[in-house]
C-alpha positions in Angstrom: 15.2 -10.0 -36.6 13.9 -6.5 -35.3 12.9 -6.3 -31.6 9.2 -6.1 -30.9 9.9 -3.0 -28.5 9.8 0.5 -29.3 13.0 1.9 -30.3 15.1 4.3 -28.2 14.5 7.3 -30.1 10.4 6.7 -30.0 10.6 6.0 -26.3 12.8 9.0 -25.6 10.2 11.2 -27.7 7.2 9.8 -26.1 8.8 10.2 -22.5 9.4 13.9 -23.6 5.8 14.4 -24.4 4.5 12.7 -21.0 6.2 15.3 -18.8 3.1 17.0 -16.8 0.6 14.3 -18.4 -2.0 13.2 -16.2 -2.1 9.3 -16.5 -5.6 8.9 -15.0 -6.9 11.5 -17.6 -5.3 9.4 -20.4 -6.3 6.3 -19.2 -10.1 7.4 -19.3 -9.4 8.8 -22.8 -7.8 5.6 -24.0 -10.6 3.8 -22.9 -13.3 5.9 -24.8 -11.0 5.6 -27.9 -10.6 1.8 -27.8 -14.4 1.3 -27.2 -14.9 3.2 -30.4 -12.6 1.3 -32.2 -14.1 -2.0 -30.8 -17.6 -1.0 -31.9 -16.4 -0.4 -35.5 -15.8 3.3 -35.3 -12.3 5.0 -36.2 -10.0 7.8 -35.2 -12.8 10.6 -35.3 -12.8 10.8 -31.3 -9.0 11.4 -31.2 -9.4 15.3 -31.4 -6.7 17.0 -29.5 -3.2 16.6 -28.7 -4.0 14.8 -25.4 -6.5 12.2 -27.1 -3.6 11.5 -29.5 -1.2 10.9 -26.8 -3.6 8.9 -24.7 -4.1 6.8 -28.0 -0.4 6.4 -29.0 0.3 5.3 -25.1 -2.4 2.8 -25.1 -1.9 1.5 -28.5 1.6 2.3 -30.1 3.6 -0.4 -28.6 1.2 -3.1 -29.6 0.7 -1.8 -33.0 4.5 -1.5 -33.4 5.1 -5.0 -32.3 2.6 -6.7 -34.6 3.9 -4.4 -37.7 7.3 -5.6 -36.7 6.4 -9.4 -36.6 5.1 -9.1 -39.7 7.9 -7.4 -41.3 10.4 -9.7 -39.7 8.5 -12.5 -41.5 8.7 -10.5 -45.0 12.5 -10.0 -44.3 12.9 -13.7 -43.3 11.5 -14.9 -46.6 13.0 -11.9 -48.9 16.5 -11.2 -47.2 17.6 -9.4 -50.3 14.7 -6.9 -50.2 15.8 -3.3 -49.7 13.0 -0.7 -50.1 14.1 2.9 -50.7 10.5 4.4 -50.4 7.7 3.6 -47.7 4.2 5.0 -48.3 2.5 4.5 -44.9 -1.3 4.4 -45.3 -3.6 5.3 -42.5 -0.5 6.3 -40.5 -1.8 7.7 -37.3 1.1 8.6 -35.1 3.6 7.1 -37.6 4.0 3.8 -35.8 4.5 1.5 -39.0 7.1 3.9 -40.5 9.0 3.8 -37.1 9.0 -0.1 -37.6 9.8 -0.1 -41.3 12.9 2.3 -40.5 14.0 -0.3 -38.1 13.5 -3.4 -40.1 14.9 -1.7 -43.5 17.8 0.5 -43.2 17.8 1.0 -46.9 14.5 3.3 -46.4 15.4 7.1 -47.4 11.8 8.3 -48.3 8.9 8.3 -46.2 5.4 9.4 -47.1 2.5 9.3 -44.4 -1.4 9.4 -45.2 -3.9 10.0 -42.8 -7.1 12.0 -42.1 -6.7 12.5 -38.4 -4.8 16.1 -37.8 -3.9 15.5 -34.2 -2.5 12.0 -35.0 -0.4 13.8 -37.8 0.7 16.6 -35.4 1.9 14.0 -32.9 3.5 12.0 -35.5 5.7 15.0 -36.7 6.5 15.8 -33.0 7.8 12.4 -32.4 9.5 12.2 -35.6 11.2 15.9 -35.1 14.7 14.5 -33.5 14.7 11.4 -35.1 17.9 10.7 -37.2 16.0 8.8 -39.9 12.4 10.2 -39.8 12.8 13.8 -39.3 12.5 14.8 -42.8 8.9 12.7 -43.3 6.2 13.9 -45.4 2.6 13.6 -43.9 -0.1 14.3 -46.2 -3.4 15.0 -44.4 -6.4 13.6 -45.9 -8.8 10.5 -46.6 -7.0 7.4 -47.6 -8.4 7.3 -51.2 -8.1 10.6 -52.0 -4.7 10.9 -50.7 -3.4 7.6 -52.3 -4.8 8.7 -55.5 -2.3 11.6 -55.3 0.5 9.8 -54.1 3.5 8.6 -55.8 4.3 4.8 -55.9 6.7 3.3 -53.4 8.7 0.3 -52.9 7.0 -0.5 -49.7 3.4 0.2 -49.0 2.2 -0.4 -45.4 -1.6 -0.1 -44.1 -2.0 -1.3 -40.6 -5.0 -1.2 -38.5 -6.8 0.9 -41.0 -8.9 -1.0 -43.6 -11.5 -1.8 -40.8 -12.3 1.6 -40.6 -13.2 1.8 -44.2 -16.8 0.4 -45.3 -17.0 -2.7 -46.9 -18.3 -1.4 -50.1 -14.9 0.8 -50.3 -12.4 -1.8 -49.3 -12.3 -3.6 -52.6 -11.4 -0.1 -54.4 -8.9 0.8 -51.4 -7.5 -2.6 -52.1 -7.1 -2.0 -55.8 -5.3 1.7 -55.1 -2.9 0.3 -52.5 -1.9 -2.2 -55.1 -1.4 0.6 -58.0 0.7 2.5 -55.6 3.0 -0.8 -54.8 6.3 -0.5 -56.7 7.3 -3.9 -55.0 5.7 -4.9 -51.8 2.5 -4.6 -49.9 1.8 -5.4 -46.1 -1.5 -5.2 -44.7 -2.0 -5.7 -40.9 -5.3 -6.1 -39.0 -6.3 -7.0 -35.8 -6.1 -10.8 -35.2 -10.0 -11.2 -34.9 -12.1 -13.4 -37.3 -13.5 -10.0 -38.8 -9.7 -8.7 -39.2 -8.7 -12.1 -40.7 -11.7 -11.7 -43.2 -10.7 -8.5 -44.6 -6.9 -9.7 -44.7 -8.3 -12.8 -46.7 -10.7 -10.7 -49.1 -7.8 -8.5 -49.7 -5.6 -11.3 -50.4 -8.0 -12.9 -52.9 -8.5 -9.9 -54.7 -5.1 -8.8 -55.3 -3.8 -12.2 -56.2 -6.3 -12.1 -59.1 -4.8 -8.9 -60.3 -1.4 -10.6 -60.3 -0.2 -10.4 -56.9 2.0 -13.1 -55.2 2.0 -13.8 -51.5 5.5 -13.4 -49.3 4.3 -14.0 -46.1 2.8 -15.5 -43.9 1.2 -17.9 -46.5 3.6 -20.4 -48.3 1.5 -20.5 -51.4 -0.8 -18.2 -53.5 -3.8 -20.7 -53.3 -7.0 -20.1 -51.7 -6.6 -20.0 -47.7 -7.1 -23.9 -46.5 -8.8 -22.6 -43.0 -12.3 -23.3 -42.6 -14.6 -21.1 -40.2 -14.7 -21.1 -37.1 -10.7 -21.5 -37.6 -9.1 -18.3 -38.8 -5.5 -17.3 -39.4 -3.8 -15.1 -36.8 -0.7 -14.7 -34.8 0.6 -13.2 -31.4 3.5 -11.2 -30.5 4.3 -10.5 -26.8 5.8 -6.9 -26.0 6.7 -6.0 -22.6 4.8 -2.9 -20.7 6.3 0.3 -19.8 4.9 1.9 -16.4 3.2 4.5 -18.3 1.8 1.9 -20.6 0.4 -0.2 -17.7 -0.9 2.9 -16.1 -3.2 4.0 -19.3 -4.2 0.4 -20.0 -5.3 -0.3 -16.3 -3.1 -3.3 -16.5 -1.3 -5.3 -14.0 0.8 -7.8 -16.0 4.3 -6.5 -17.2 3.5 -7.9 -20.7 1.0 -7.8 -23.5 0.1 -10.5 -26.1 -1.2 -8.7 -29.5 -3.0 -10.8 -31.7 -2.8 -9.7 -35.4 -3.6 -11.0 -39.2 -1.4 -9.8 -41.8 -0.4 -10.5 -45.5 2.7 -9.3 -47.5 2.0 -9.3 -51.2 5.0 -8.9 -54.0 4.8 -7.9 -57.5 7.2 -11.1 -58.4 6.9 -14.4 -56.8 9.1 -15.3 -53.9 12.1 -17.5 -55.2 12.9 -21.0 -53.8 11.4 -23.6 -51.6 8.6 -22.1 -49.5 8.6 -22.8 -45.9 5.6 -24.1 -43.9 3.7 -21.4 -41.5 3.2 -22.7 -37.7 -0.5 -21.7 -37.3 -0.7 -22.2 -33.6 1.6 -23.0 -30.6 2.9 -26.8 -31.0 2.0 -29.4 -28.6 5.2 -31.0 -27.1 5.4 -34.1 -25.3 7.8 -37.0 -24.5 6.5 -39.0 -27.5 6.2 -36.4 -30.2 5.5 -32.5 -31.4 2.2 -32.2 -33.0 2.1 -28.8 -35.2 -0.5 -27.3 -37.2 1.1 -26.2 -40.3 0.3 -24.1 -43.4 2.2 -25.6 -46.3 2.6 -25.3 -50.1 0.1 -28.0 -50.4 -2.3 -27.1 -47.8 -3.4 -27.6 -44.2 -1.1 -30.3 -42.2 -1.6 -31.6 -38.8 2.2 -32.7 -38.6 3.8 -34.9 -35.9 7.2 -35.2 -35.5 8.0 -38.5 -33.6 10.8 -38.5 -30.6 12.5 -41.1 -32.4 13.4 -39.0 -35.4 16.0 -37.1 -33.1 17.1 -34.5 -35.1 13.8 -33.4 -36.4 12.0 -33.7 -33.1 14.5 -31.2 -31.5 14.1 -29.1 -34.3 10.5 -29.2 -34.0 10.6 -28.6 -30.2 11.5 -25.0 -31.1 9.0 -24.2 -33.3 6.7 -21.2 -32.0 3.5 -19.8 -33.3 4.2 -17.7 -36.2 7.3 -19.2 -37.4 8.3 -20.3 -40.8 9.6 -23.8 -40.8 11.2 -26.6 -42.6 9.3 -30.0 -41.8 12.2 -32.4 -42.6 15.8 -32.7 -42.7 
């Protein structure tokens, strides 16, 4: 499994950009940008190199961790998947491309799309000395227009960008993403009810067009969860000193909540493992776990008297793909 922490090359590139950079100024800019995103806005407030770097410091580690966790789940279910080309839509500073490069050594061609010129410039700067990403192609422009011109790719990723598109346009964007997907599409959104709603709408629409779910769901059926519940996961990541300063945080770690779906052209072969939808409750008597199974939602109880199954269930963690019995 790929580590959720930023790779050494990316850390070094970010550190190089930080020389002479005011952390207090960055914190103010990052807070303003985050407020815009929380209120449903997009990246339009990111206008300068300083804005872009402040955004990257505040959000790149968590976004990278969430995308990496999603890619790890995909790889776990499809260990033979070896994409050669990537299309990163709404690429921002290139976070998903870095994550995909770490997850798939097979990748050779990287195409990035985004409408924000400052984030594009930062992405190219960060990739300049990378052994894998220095030759990326980064197209500047609105997502739908850029997608219409783009070639298909083995792996298409849209991370934390669908929420920036108006509700009326999301269905058309989903179809364009799928049209450009030669094999697998990964969509990642914030782990909020609204983020989950966007994921589940895209999932249903593309399944109707012939897509199959590779992760996290062990089935292509309708999501069994009912409101106010929603499907989301969490990834813990360590905060660097600069990250803590920009975020105004004290804790040395951050827990990023995210929702995602990986869709493929061909159905995943073999037995589908269940997905742990929340942290299991462990007692001396049993392990109780909320699972999404091929048959639907299950509150599974594994008694201690079933020693081997109990020992295995004690190791289950939120987000894991698991086999329920021996």
